[in-house]
C-alpha positions as CSV (number, residue, x, y, z in Angstrom):
1,M,-0.1,-0.1,0.0
2,T,1.3,3.5,-0.8
3,D,1.2,6.1,2.0
4,E,0.8,9.8,1.4
5,K,3.2,12.3,2.9
6,P,2.1,16.0,3.0
7,T,4.5,18.6,1.5
8,N,5.1,22.3,2.5
9,D,2.2,23.4,0.5
10,G,-0.2,20.7,1.9
11,V,-0.4,18.6,-1.2
12,P,0.1,15.0,-0.4
13,V,2.6,12.8,-2.5
14,P,2.9,9.1,-2.7
15,V,5.7,7.7,-0.5
16,T,6.8,4.0,-0.8
17,P,6.1,2.4,2.7
18,A,9.1,1.0,4.7
19,G,9.2,-2.8,4.4
20,A,7.8,-2.9,0.9
21,T,10.0,-4.8,-1.7
22,S,10.5,-3.6,-5.1
23,G,10.2,-5.6,-8.4
24,A,7.8,-8.0,-9.9
25,P,6.6,-10.6,-10.2
26,A,6.4,-11.5,-6.6
27,E,9.6,-13.0,-5.1
28,F,9.7,-16.6,-4.1
29,P,10.1,-17.4,-0.4
30,P,13.6,-18.3,0.9
31,A,14.7,-21.8,1.0
32,S,14.7,-21.7,4.9
33,P,11.4,-20.4,6.4
34,A,11.6,-17.1,8.0
35,G,8.8,-18.0,10.4
36,R,7.9,-14.4,11.1
37,G,5.4,-11.9,9.9
38,M,3.5,-12.1,6.7
39,F,4.3,-11.2,2.9
40,G,7.9,-10.9,3.8
41,N,7.4,-7.8,5.7
42,Q,10.6,-6.4,7.2
43,G,9.5,-2.9,8.4
44,T,6.4,-0.9,8.9
45,G,4.6,-1.5,5.6
46,D,2.5,-4.4,6.9
47,V,-0.7,-3.0,8.5
48,S,-2.5,-6.3,8.7
49,G,-1.5,-6.8,12.3
50,F,0.4,-9.9,11.5
51,G,3.7,-8.2,11.1
52,G,5.1,-9.5,14.4
53,L,3.6,-13.0,14.1
54,L,6.1,-15.6,14.9
55,R,5.1,-19.1,13.4
56,Q,6.5,-22.2,15.2
57,H,7.0,-25.3,12.9
58,R,6.4,-28.6,15.0
59,T,7.4,-32.0,14.1
60,I,4.7,-34.7,13.9
61,E,4.8,-36.9,17.1
62,D,2.7,-39.8,18.1
63,T,0.3,-39.1,20.9
64,P,0.7,-41.6,23.9
65,R,-2.2,-43.7,24.9
66,P,-4.8,-43.7,26.2
67,Y,-6.2,-41.0,23.8
68,G,-9.6,-40.8,25.4
69,G,-13.2,-40.9,24.2
70,Y,-13.7,-43.1,21.1
71,F,-10.3,-42.5,19.7
72,D,-8.8,-45.7,21.3
73,E,-11.6,-47.7,20.0
74,V,-11.1,-46.4,16.4
75,R,-7.3,-47.2,16.4
76,D,-7.9,-50.6,17.8
77,A,-10.6,-51.4,15.3
78,L,-8.5,-50.2,12.4
79,E,-5.5,-52.2,13.6
80,E,-7.7,-55.3,14.1
81,A,-9.3,-55.0,10.6
82,Y,-6.2,-54.0,8.7
83,P,-3.4,-56.3,9.0
84,A,-1.0,-53.7,7.2
85,F,-1.8,-51.1,9.9
86,G,1.9,-51.0,11.1
87,E,3.2,-50.2,7.6
88,A,0.4,-47.9,6.6
89,V,-0.1,-45.7,9.6
90,E,2.9,-43.3,10.2
91,H,1.6,-41.4,13.2
92,V,-1.6,-41.3,15.3
93,V,-2.1,-37.8,16.7
94,V,-4.6,-36.4,19.0
95,D,-4.7,-32.6,19.2
96,R,-7.4,-30.1,20.2
97,G,-10.1,-32.8,20.6
98,E,-9.4,-34.4,17.1
99,L,-8.0,-37.6,16.0
100,T,-5.6,-37.6,12.9
101,L,-4.4,-40.7,11.3
102,H,-1.1,-40.1,9.2
103,I,-1.2,-42.5,6.4
104,R,1.6,-43.5,3.9
105,P,0.5,-42.1,0.5
106,E,0.3,-45.5,-1.4
107,R,-2.0,-47.0,1.3
108,I,-4.6,-44.2,1.5
109,A,-7.2,-45.7,-0.6
110,E,-6.9,-49.3,1.2
111,V,-7.3,-47.5,4.5
112,C,-10.3,-45.6,3.4
113,Q,-11.8,-48.9,2.1
114,V,-11.4,-50.5,5.7
115,M,-12.6,-47.3,7.4
116,R,-15.8,-47.5,5.3
117,D,-16.6,-51.1,5.4
118,D,-15.5,-52.6,8.7
119,P,-18.5,-53.1,11.0
120,A,-16.7,-51.7,13.9
121,L,-15.7,-48.5,12.0
122,R,-18.4,-47.5,9.5
123,F,-17.0,-44.3,8.3
124,E,-19.7,-44.2,5.4
125,L,-19.1,-40.3,4.5
126,C,-16.0,-38.5,3.2
127,S,-17.2,-35.0,3.8
128,S,-14.0,-33.1,2.6
129,V,-10.7,-33.6,0.8
130,S,-8.4,-30.6,0.9
131,G,-4.8,-29.6,0.6
132,V,-2.2,-28.1,2.7
133,D,1.3,-26.8,1.7
134,Y,3.9,-26.8,4.3
135,L,6.6,-25.0,2.3
136,G,9.9,-24.9,4.2
137,A,8.5,-27.0,7.2
138,D,8.3,-30.6,5.6
139,A,10.3,-32.2,2.9
140,R,7.0,-33.9,1.9
141,R,5.3,-30.4,1.7
142,L,2.0,-31.1,0.1
143,H,-0.4,-32.8,2.4
144,V,-3.9,-34.0,1.6
145,V,-6.6,-34.1,4.4
146,Y,-9.6,-36.4,4.4
147,Q,-12.4,-35.8,6.8
148,L,-14.4,-38.9,7.5
149,T,-17.6,-39.2,9.4
150,S,-19.4,-42.4,10.8
151,M,-23.1,-41.6,10.6
152,T,-23.7,-45.1,12.3
153,Y,-21.5,-44.3,15.5
154,R,-21.7,-40.6,15.2
155,R,-17.8,-40.2,15.2
156,R,-15.3,-38.2,13.1
157,V,-11.6,-38.9,12.3
158,R,-9.1,-37.0,9.9
159,L,-6.8,-39.0,7.5
160,E,-3.8,-37.1,6.3
161,A,-1.2,-38.1,3.7
162,A,2.0,-36.2,2.5
163,V,3.7,-36.2,-0.8
164,P,6.7,-34.3,-2.1
165,V,6.1,-31.6,-4.7
166,E,8.6,-33.2,-7.1
167,V,6.4,-36.5,-7.2
168,P,2.9,-35.4,-6.0
169,H,1.0,-38.6,-6.6
170,L,-1.7,-40.3,-4.5
171,P,-4.3,-43.0,-5.1
172,S,-7.6,-41.6,-5.8
173,V,-10.3,-42.6,-3.1
174,T,-13.2,-41.9,-5.5
175,A,-14.1,-45.5,-5.9
176,V,-14.5,-45.7,-2.2
177,Y,-16.0,-42.3,-1.5
178,P,-17.9,-40.8,-4.6
179,T,-18.0,-37.5,-2.8
180,A,-14.3,-37.1,-3.3
181,D,-14.6,-36.6,-7.1
182,W,-14.9,-32.8,-7.3
183,Q,-12.9,-32.5,-4.0
184,E,-9.8,-34.3,-5.4
185,R,-10.3,-32.2,-8.6
186,E,-10.1,-28.9,-6.6
187,T,-7.1,-30.1,-4.7
188,Y,-5.4,-31.1,-7.9
189,D,-6.3,-27.6,-9.3
190,M,-5.2,-25.6,-6.3
191,F,-2.2,-27.6,-5.1
192,G,-1.1,-29.9,-8.0
193,V,-1.7,-33.2,-6.3
194,I,-2.2,-35.8,-8.8
195,F,-4.8,-38.4,-7.9
196,D,-3.9,-41.6,-9.7
197,G,-7.2,-43.5,-10.8
198,H,-9.4,-40.5,-10.7
199,P,-12.1,-40.8,-13.4
200,A,-11.6,-37.2,-14.9
201,L,-8.8,-35.3,-13.2
202,T,-9.3,-31.8,-14.7
203,R,-9.3,-28.4,-13.4
204,I,-12.5,-27.2,-11.7
205,L,-11.8,-23.7,-10.6
206,M,-9.2,-22.2,-13.0
207,P,-9.2,-22.4,-16.8
208,D,-7.9,-25.5,-18.4
209,D,-4.8,-23.6,-19.7
210,W,-4.0,-22.0,-16.5
211,E,-0.3,-22.3,-15.5
212,G,0.6,-23.3,-12.0
213,H,-1.4,-24.0,-8.7
214,P,-2.7,-20.9,-6.9
215,Q,-2.6,-22.2,-3.4
216,R,0.9,-23.3,-3.3
217,K,2.8,-21.0,-1.0
218,D,5.4,-20.2,-3.6
219,Y,2.8,-19.0,-6.2
220,P,3.0,-15.3,-6.9
221,L,0.0,-13.2,-5.6
222,G,-0.6,-11.4,-8.8
223,G,-3.4,-8.8,-8.9
224,V,-4.3,-5.4,-10.5
225,P,-3.5,-1.8,-9.5
226,V,-6.4,-0.1,-7.6
227,E,-6.9,3.8,-7.6
228,Y,-7.9,5.4,-4.5
229,K,-8.4,9.3,-4.1
230,G,-6.0,10.0,-6.6
231,A,-3.4,7.5,-5.5
232,E,-2.6,4.3,-7.3
233,I,-2.0,1.2,-5.1
234,P,0.0,-1.4,-6.9
235,P,-1.0,-5.1,-7.1
236,P,0.2,-7.3,-4.2
237,D,3.2,-8.9,-6.4
238,K,4.6,-5.5,-6.8
239,R,4.4,-4.5,-3.1
240,R,6.0,-7.2,-1.2
241,S,7.0,-10.8,-1.4
242,Y,4.7,-13.7,-0.5
243,Q,5.5,-16.2,2.2
């Protein structure tokens, strides 16, 4: 954003704010995460309130048992019904009252099949498939999150699988959960995760000829200039770098 500074005759003139970076398109984030602030702000140009934000990167660690609630029952039922449990499940995490099973990418469809069909589990509904980009915090930076619901037992569980950006392949779960069809397309469109076996993996939000995946954290912001009371505010990718 361009500030205005009054001159001696009282006429405001545009002034480049401290902390703004020059040049376009947007700069890519550094190889090692800064972990502080937003948009690469280094001075006072960020008025979002997040300029002093310090982000902590935590490693994924298994939660010790007992987990509490129905979480132990879900874990035990899956382990009993799925002989490859030890190979497929990387971590079991309980955080903020939610159970997350971190699954090896090549096993995600198998685990979903068991979660749906086993009588002790009965997670009949996949309500959401979404992506997360942990740029700089995880070598397998692209995570795909599956929200499963058991309408029989009124339970919820989250599955999560991580793939590297160089080989972003995951088995599609549309054969198990048809609701994942459009959701996998959106995750492919926004994050570039390729779901092998999907019946029609095409873009769903962006035009077919669009280059890149807009919700990856190294994707430039882009934008158009805006005029406001005689001052022209440049688009984000010409103001500061995006982190």
